[in-house]
C-alpha positions in Angstrom: 81.3 113.3 96.6 83.6 113.0 99.6 80.7 112.8 102.0 79.3 109.9 100.1 82.5 108.1 100.3 82.8 108.9 103.9 79.3 107.4 104.4 80.2 104.2 102.7 83.4 103.7 105.0 81.3 104.3 108.1 80.3 101.1 109.8 76.7 100.3 109.7 75.8 103.4 107.5 73.0 102.5 105.2 73.9 102.8 101.5 72.5 105.7 99.6 70.9 105.3 96.3 74.4 106.4 94.8 76.2 104.2 97.3 76.4 101.3 94.9 78.6 103.5 92.6 80.6 104.7 95.5 81.0 101.2 96.8 82.3 100.2 93.4 84.5 103.2 93.1 86.3 102.6 96.5 86.5 98.8 95.7 88.2 99.3 92.2 90.6 102.1 93.6 91.4 100.3 96.8 92.5 97.3 94.7 94.8 99.6 92.5 96.4 101.0 95.5 96.8 97.5 97.0 98.5 96.5 93.9 100.7 99.7 93.9 101.5 100.3 97.7 101.4 97.2 99.5 102.8 94.7 97.1 106.3 96.3 97.3 105.9 98.6 100.2 106.1 101.8 98.1 103.5 104.0 96.7 105.6 106.2 94.4 104.5 109.1 92.3 104.3 107.0 89.1 101.9 104.6 90.7 99.9 107.4 92.4 99.8 109.2 88.8 98.8 106.0 87.1 95.9 105.4 89.6 94.7 108.9 89.3 94.8 108.9 85.5 93.0 105.6 85.4 90.4 106.7 88.0 89.6 109.9 86.3 89.1 108.2 83.0 87.3 105.2 84.3 84.7 107.0 86.4 84.7 110.2 84.6 85.7 112.1 87.7 87.2 115.7 88.2 90.5 116.1 89.8 89.3 116.9 93.2 86.8 113.8 93.0 89.8 111.7 92.0 91.9 112.9 94.8 89.1 112.2 97.4 88.4 108.9 96.0 92.0 107.9 96.1 92.4 109.2 99.7 89.3 107.3 100.8 90.4 104.2 99.0 93.8 104.3 100.5 92.4 104.6 103.9 90.0 101.7 103.4 93.0 99.7 102.0 95.0 100.4 105.0 92.3 99.1 107.3 91.2 96.0 105.2 93.2 92.8 105.3 91.3 90.7 102.9 90.1 91.4 99.3 86.7 89.7 99.6 84.5 92.7 100.2 86.1 94.6 97.3 85.7 91.4 95.0 82.1 91.1 96.0 81.4 94.6 94.9 83.1 94.2 91.7 81.4 90.8 90.9 78.1 92.5 91.8 78.6 95.4 89.5 81.0 94.3 86.7 80.4 91.9 83.9 83.2 89.9 82.8 84.8 92.3 80.2 84.8 95.0 82.9 86.5 92.6 85.4 89.1 91.7 82.7 89.5 95.6 82.2 90.0 96.0 85.9 92.8 93.2 85.9 94.4 95.1 82.9 94.4 98.2 85.0 96.0 96.5 88.0 98.8 95.0 85.7 99.5 98.5 84.6 99.6 99.8 88.1 101.9 97.0 88.9 104.3 97.7 86.1 104.3 101.5 86.6 107.7 101.1 88.1 108.8 98.8 85.2 109.3 95.7 87.7 107.2 92.8 88.9 107.7 91.9 92.3 106.5 88.2 93.3 103.9 89.6 95.7 102.5 91.7 93.0 102.2 88.9 90.6 100.7 86.6 93.5 98.2 89.5 94.3 97.0 89.9 90.8 96.3 85.9 90.7 94.4 86.0 93.8 92.2 89.0 92.7 91.8 87.5 89.3 90.5 84.3 91.0 88.2 86.2 93.4 86.5 88.3 90.6 86.4 85.2 88.3 88.8 86.2 85.6 90.4 83.1 84.1 94.2 82.8 84.1 94.3 83.0 80.3 92.5 86.4 80.2 94.6 87.7 83.1 97.7 86.7 81.1 96.6 88.2 78.0 95.9 91.4 79.8 99.3 91.3 81.3 100.8 90.9 77.8 98.7 93.9 76.5 100.1 96.1 79.4 103.7 95.0 78.6 103.3 95.9 74.9 101.7 99.2 75.8 104.6 100.1 78.3 107.2 99.0 75.7 108.4 96.1 78.3 109.3 92.6 77.4 108.0 89.7 79.4 111.7 88.8 80.4 112.4 92.4 81.5 109.1 92.9 83.1 108.6 89.7 84.9 
């Protein structure tokens, strides 16, 4: 698994048959890491645990695979300035419902610390636009996450 991820991250490496899945996994997890780590400059244990739990469940991975994927995605995130490559992979492989589900996961990561930073909100708006999730759907995803976490829009905004 780790070798496949490393292959994907290597410049000019031809994608393997399973490379499409790896490309998607790295894109999804890198967006989650970007939402957690770069938005407020901290990547705390709650955010890391939230991403690990979501990744394991979403991609049906074992703990060691989750760790390797998060490490690869974190490295990719640190070396990538724009969101377009990840957005392209997501648009290519996810239908609308899956893209909305990803935005919901991103809201959950952002709210893992119980606080919404302005940069985090901006990032979610940009990602939603890039992967063609309407504002209304993103807003509804945010409200579902707030309800799930027991936060109110006023306390979490």
